[in-house]
TORVEXKE-957663 format. One line per field, with one value per residue (C-alpha): residue number from 0; y, z, x; residue in one letter. Coordinates in steps of 0.5 Angstrom, whole numbers, plus 500, padded with zeros to 3 digits. Each point is the difference from the previous one (the first is absolute). Layout:
N
num: c(NUM;...)
yy: c(Y;...)
zz: c(Z;...)
xx: c(X;...)
residu: c(a;...)
% end
This chain:
70
num: c(0;1;2;3;4;5;6;7;8;9;10;11;12;13;14;15;16;17;18;19;20;21;22;23;24;25;26;27;28;29;30;31;32;33;34;35;36;37;38;39;40;41;42;43;44;45;46;47;48;49;50;51;52;53;54;55;56;57;58;59;60;61;62;63;64;65;66;67;68;69)
yy: c(111;501;508;501;496;505;506;498;499;507;504;496;503;507;501;497;505;505;496;498;507;502;494;500;493;497;496;498;508;502;494;503;506;499;495;506;505;495;497;493;496;494;502;505;494;496;506;500;493;501;505;496;494;505;503;493;497;506;499;492;502;504;495;494;502;500;505;506;499;505)
zz: c(281;504;498;502;507;501;498;504;506;499;500;506;504;497;502;506;504;499;501;507;502;498;503;506;499;500;495;495;497;507;502;494;502;507;499;496;505;506;496;501;495;500;497;495;498;499;496;495;500;497;495;498;498;496;496;499;498;495;498;499;495;496;499;499;496;493;498;504;496;494)
xx: c(071;507;500;492;501;506;496;494;505;503;493;498;505;501;493;500;503;495;494;503;500;494;496;506;501;507;502;506;500;501;505;504;501;501;505;504;499;502;506;497;505;497;493;504;504;492;498;507;499;493;502;506;496;496;505;503;494;499;507;499;493;504;506;495;494;503;494;503;507;497)
residu: c(m;i;t;v;i;g;l;q;f;g;a;l;l;s;g;a;d;i;t;e;t;v;f;a;r;k;g;i;g;r;l;a;v;d;s;i;l;n;r;d;y;p;s;i;a;i;m;l;t;v;l;s;a;n;l;l;g;d;s;l;r;d;i;l;d;p;r;l;r;q)
% end
């Protein structure tokens, strides 16, 4: 379940920039691009924290679930 939530969140962010550009609406994808281009370090740090939490969740799932150790 942790993996599915992480993948859905990633899919949400990956398609958000294209949708926001087509419909001329500002949102999370545009925020991510603008933060990187403008070197907005607090916003970039939040994005990296979310990505790190996703990686940690996947790693913990692999360690804790005995069915995945085969």
